[in-house]
C-alpha positions as CSV (number, residue, x, y, z in Angstrom):
1,M,-14.7,-17.3,-2.1
2,T,-15.9,-14.3,-0.3
3,D,-19.9,-14.8,0.7
4,P,-22.0,-11.6,-1.1
5,A,-24.3,-12.1,2.4
6,N,-20.8,-11.0,4.0
7,P,-18.6,-9.1,1.8
8,D,-14.4,-9.1,2.3
9,P,-14.0,-5.4,3.8
10,A,-10.4,-6.1,2.7
11,R,-11.8,-7.0,-1.0
12,S,-14.0,-4.1,-0.4
13,F,-12.1,-0.9,-2.2
14,G,-12.9,-1.8,-5.7
15,S,-16.8,-0.9,-5.8
16,V,-15.8,2.7,-3.8
17,A,-12.3,3.1,-5.7
18,D,-13.1,6.7,-6.9
19,S,-14.8,7.8,-3.8
20,Y,-11.2,6.4,-2.1
21,D,-9.3,8.3,-4.5
22,R,-11.2,11.6,-4.2
23,G,-11.9,11.3,-0.3
24,R,-8.0,9.8,1.4
25,P,-5.2,11.4,2.0
26,S,-1.4,11.4,0.5
27,Y,1.3,11.5,2.4
28,P,3.7,14.0,4.1
29,V,6.6,14.0,1.5
30,D,8.8,14.4,4.9
31,A,7.5,11.0,6.4
32,V,8.1,9.7,2.9
33,K,11.7,10.8,2.7
34,W,12.5,9.0,5.5
35,L,10.7,6.2,4.8
36,V,12.8,4.8,1.8
37,G,15.9,7.8,2.0
38,E,15.8,10.3,-0.6
39,E,18.3,8.5,-3.3
40,P,16.7,6.8,-6.0
41,C,16.3,3.6,-5.7
42,S,14.0,0.5,-7.2
43,I,10.7,0.6,-4.7
44,L,8.1,-2.7,-5.0
45,E,4.4,-1.1,-3.6
46,L,2.3,-3.8,-1.7
47,G,-1.3,-2.5,-1.7
48,A,-0.6,0.5,-3.9
49,G,-4.5,1.2,-4.2
50,T,-5.0,4.3,-6.0
51,G,-1.7,5.5,-6.1
52,K,-1.7,8.1,-3.4
53,L,1.7,6.6,-2.0
54,T,2.9,5.9,-5.3
55,E,2.2,9.5,-6.6
56,V,4.8,10.9,-3.7
57,L,7.4,7.7,-4.4
58,V,7.9,8.9,-7.6
59,G,7.7,12.4,-7.3
60,L,11.4,12.1,-5.4
61,G,12.6,10.3,-8.3
62,H,12.4,6.6,-7.4
63,D,11.2,3.7,-9.6
64,V,8.2,2.5,-8.5
65,F,6.3,-1.3,-9.3
66,A,3.0,-1.1,-7.6
67,T,0.9,-4.0,-6.9
68,D,-2.7,-4.1,-5.7
69,P,-5.3,-6.9,-5.9
70,D,-7.9,-4.8,-7.3
71,D,-7.9,-4.0,-10.4
72,A,-10.5,-1.4,-10.6
73,M,-8.2,0.6,-8.3
74,L,-5.1,-0.2,-10.3
75,D,-7.4,1.3,-13.4
76,I,-7.0,4.9,-11.5
77,L,-3.5,4.6,-10.6
78,S,-2.2,3.9,-14.1
79,E,-4.5,6.5,-15.7
80,K,-2.8,8.9,-12.9
81,L,0.8,7.6,-13.4
82,P,0.7,6.2,-16.9
83,D,4.8,5.2,-16.4
84,V,4.8,3.0,-13.4
85,R,4.4,-0.4,-14.2
86,A,1.5,-1.7,-12.2
87,T,-0.5,-5.4,-11.7
88,S,-2.6,-7.3,-10.1
89,G,-1.2,-9.2,-7.2
90,T,-1.3,-9.7,-3.1
91,A,1.2,-9.7,-0.6
92,E,0.8,-13.6,0.3
93,Q,2.0,-14.5,-3.3
94,I,3.8,-11.3,-4.5
95,P,4.1,-11.6,-8.9
96,T,8.2,-10.7,-9.4
97,G,11.3,-12.8,-9.0
98,D,14.0,-13.2,-6.0
99,G,16.1,-10.2,-4.5
100,L,15.2,-7.6,-7.2
101,Y,14.1,-4.0,-4.8
102,D,16.0,-2.3,-2.4
103,V,12.5,-1.5,-0.7
104,V,9.3,-3.1,-0.6
105,V,6.7,-0.4,0.8
106,V,3.6,-0.3,2.0
107,G,0.5,2.3,2.7
108,Q,-2.4,1.8,4.9
109,A,-2.4,-2.0,4.2
110,F,-0.4,-3.7,6.7
111,H,-3.1,-4.6,8.4
112,W,-4.5,-6.5,6.2
113,F,-2.1,-9.3,4.8
114,D,-1.6,-12.7,6.4
115,H,1.6,-11.8,7.7
116,A,3.2,-15.2,8.3
117,R,3.2,-15.5,4.1
118,A,3.7,-11.8,3.5
119,L,6.9,-11.3,5.2
120,A,8.2,-14.3,3.7
121,E,7.5,-13.1,0.1
122,V,9.0,-9.6,1.0
123,G,11.9,-11.1,2.4
124,R,12.5,-13.3,-1.2
125,V,12.0,-10.5,-3.5
126,L,14.1,-7.8,-1.5
127,R,17.9,-7.5,-2.4
128,T,20.5,-8.1,0.0
129,D,20.3,-5.3,2.8
130,G,16.7,-4.4,1.3
131,R,14.2,-2.6,3.6
132,L,10.7,-3.3,4.5
133,A,9.2,0.3,5.3
134,V,5.3,0.9,6.4
135,I,3.4,3.8,6.5
136,Q,-0.2,4.7,8.3
137,N,-2.5,8.0,8.3
138,E,-4.3,8.2,11.2
139,R,-6.8,11.0,12.1
140,D,-6.2,12.8,15.1
141,E,-8.9,11.7,17.1
142,R,-7.7,13.9,20.4
143,I,-9.7,17.0,18.6
144,P,-13.4,16.7,19.9
145,W,-14.8,17.8,16.4
146,V,-12.3,14.6,14.6
147,R,-13.2,12.2,17.4
148,K,-17.0,12.7,16.9
149,L,-16.2,12.2,13.0
150,G,-14.5,9.2,13.7
151,R,-17.7,7.7,15.6
152,L,-19.8,8.6,12.4
153,I,-17.6,7.3,9.8
154,G,-15.9,4.1,12.2
155,K,-13.0,4.2,14.5
156,Q,-9.9,3.5,13.1
157,D,-7.3,0.9,14.7
158,S,-5.6,3.9,16.8
159,D,-3.1,1.3,18.5
160,F,-2.0,-0.4,15.0
161,D,1.7,-1.2,15.2
162,P,3.8,-3.7,13.2
163,T,6.7,-3.5,15.3
164,K,5.9,-6.8,17.2
165,I,4.9,-8.6,14.2
166,L,7.8,-7.8,12.5
167,D,9.9,-8.7,15.8
168,D,8.4,-12.0,15.9
169,S,8.8,-13.1,12.1
170,G,12.9,-13.2,12.7
171,L,13.3,-11.9,9.6
172,F,14.1,-8.1,9.9
173,S,16.5,-6.1,12.1
174,A,15.3,-3.6,15.1
175,V,12.3,-1.5,13.5
176,E,12.8,2.1,13.5
177,S,9.5,4.4,13.9
178,Q,8.9,8.2,13.2
179,T,5.2,10.2,13.8
180,F,4.5,13.0,11.3
181,R,2.2,15.4,11.4
182,H,-0.3,17.0,8.1
183,W,-3.5,18.0,7.5
184,Q,-6.1,17.3,4.4
185,V,-8.0,19.7,3.5
186,V,-12.1,18.4,3.1
187,D,-14.8,20.3,1.5
188,R,-18.5,19.0,1.5
189,H,-17.9,16.9,-1.5
190,S,-14.4,15.3,-0.3
191,I,-16.2,14.1,3.2
192,Q,-18.5,12.1,1.5
193,D,-16.2,10.6,-0.2
194,L,-14.0,10.0,2.9
195,V,-16.5,8.3,4.0
196,L,-18.0,6.3,0.9
197,S,-14.1,4.8,1.2
198,R,-14.1,3.7,4.8
199,S,-14.2,-0.6,4.2
200,N,-17.0,-0.5,7.1
201,V,-19.0,1.3,4.5
202,A,-18.1,-0.1,1.3
203,V,-19.4,-3.2,2.6
204,L,-23.1,-1.9,3.2
205,K,-26.0,-2.1,1.0
206,R,-26.5,1.3,-1.1
207,E,-29.1,2.3,1.2
208,A,-27.5,2.2,4.2
209,Q,-24.5,3.9,2.4
210,D,-26.3,6.7,1.5
211,H,-27.8,7.0,4.9
212,K,-24.2,7.1,6.6
213,R,-23.3,9.5,3.3
214,R,-26.4,12.2,4.4
215,E,-25.4,11.5,8.5
216,V,-21.7,13.2,7.7
217,L,-23.1,15.9,5.5
218,A,-25.2,16.8,8.3
219,F,-22.4,16.8,10.5
220,Y,-20.2,18.3,7.9
221,D,-23.0,21.2,7.3
222,D,-23.5,21.9,11.6
223,Y,-20.2,23.5,11.2
224,G,-21.2,25.6,9.1
225,R,-17.7,25.7,6.7
226,G,-20.1,25.3,3.6
227,M,-17.3,25.6,0.6
228,D,-14.3,27.0,2.6
229,G,-13.6,23.2,3.8
230,M,-11.4,22.5,7.0
231,Q,-8.4,20.9,7.6
232,L,-8.2,17.5,9.0
233,P,-5.9,16.6,11.1
234,Y,-3.8,13.2,10.8
235,H,-0.8,11.4,12.5
236,C,1.2,9.4,9.7
237,R,3.2,7.0,11.3
238,A,6.3,5.5,9.5
239,W,8.2,2.4,10.3
240,R,11.2,0.7,8.7
241,T,13.4,-2.4,9.2
242,Q,16.3,-4.2,7.2
243,V,15.6,-8.0,6.1
244,L,18.0,-10.0,8.2
245,P,20.6,-11.8,5.7
246,R,19.0,-15.3,6.5
247,A,15.6,-14.3,5.1
248,Q,17.1,-13.9,1.5
249,V,16.0,-16.8,-0.6
250,V,17.5,-18.4,-3.6
251,G,15.9,-19.1,-6.7
252,A,14.7,-22.8,-7.2
253,D,17.9,-23.5,-10.0
254,R,20.6,-23.0,-7.1
255,A,18.4,-24.6,-4.4
256,D,21.0,-27.6,-4.4
257,E,23.7,-25.1,-3.3
258,V,22.6,-24.0,-0.6
259,D,23.2,-25.7,2.9
260,E,20.1,-25.9,4.7
261,T,21.5,-24.4,7.5
262,D,21.1,-21.1,5.9
263,R,17.7,-21.5,5.2
264,P,15.0,-19.4,6.9
265,T,14.0,-20.2,10.0
266,V,10.1,-19.6,9.4
267,P,8.5,-21.2,6.7
268,L,8.2,-19.5,3.2
269,A,4.9,-19.0,1.4
270,K,4.8,-21.6,-1.4
271,R,4.4,-19.1,-4.6
272,T,3.7,-19.5,-8.2
273,D,4.2,-16.2,-10.4
274,T,1.1,-15.6,-11.8
275,A,1.5,-12.6,-12.7
276,V,0.4,-10.5,-16.1
277,R,3.7,-8.9,-16.9
278,L,3.3,-5.6,-18.9
279,P,6.1,-6.3,-21.8
280,R,9.5,-4.1,-22.4
281,V,10.4,-2.1,-25.7
282,V,13.7,-2.8,-26.2
283,T,16.0,-2.1,-29.9
284,D,18.2,-4.6,-31.1
285,P,21.6,-3.2,-32.0
286,E,22.4,-5.5,-34.4
287,N,19.5,-5.0,-37.1
288,G,19.5,-1.2,-36.6
289,D,17.7,1.2,-33.8
290,D,14.5,1.2,-35.9
291,D,13.9,-2.4,-35.5
292,L,11.6,-3.1,-31.9
293,L,11.5,-6.2,-30.0
294,I,9.2,-7.0,-27.3
295,D,10.8,-8.8,-24.2
296,F,8.0,-10.5,-22.0
297,R,10.4,-11.5,-19.1
């Protein structure tokens, strides 16, 4: 259980979900195309949040199942994208069956995971030759005013790179990476949401949050941009890799058919499926098109 006096930053975003959705940047389409491909496929999204990445994936025609541990974040996602299946779930205990997805994608969340458990779960839910895709927006703090903003709202981990973690897991092929440049238009309102959406600010008491928000607003006003806004530059860094055959996990009903030498060499997360699944409405052809069945599988 999280200590109320020391909130867990990884679980802090629900309290600022609206600010997160208004203040955080989206992802460039070219980066997402490179990450998951342009042919429509079945995608499981971990740490989907308010749907920043989900929107781009759906816009490219992909079938997305979005998961996040925070219901407040998912409420916003579902309001924006009511046709996207979304449910609460963590990367360490993914609420879905084995071998169902072409791609597992993670946007702005990989660093929060328990990697040993999460990567074993990713290997379990991917189809043969399935891929893991990770994407991260980072402010371009080579620019002096962006660096100053970073000092005010909290320094980001510009050294973030999942390559070694993925290589060391033994579950994935060689990692490919690309970097894409894009800009976010921020104005006097959205820059306040941007600061409130930071985990290091979200865990502060309200008085401290307001102080930080006023500090950033004064910084913005010093530049005299007013309602015209300014272009905040980002590097969007993307990584993709393919699951190795030995990372695939068979269901419990076939466990006695598998030679022990074929099992993964890393321990797999022990999993109990606790997903609250959305019903799928289907017609019963034998009883006529007007009869509906609710399938909770």
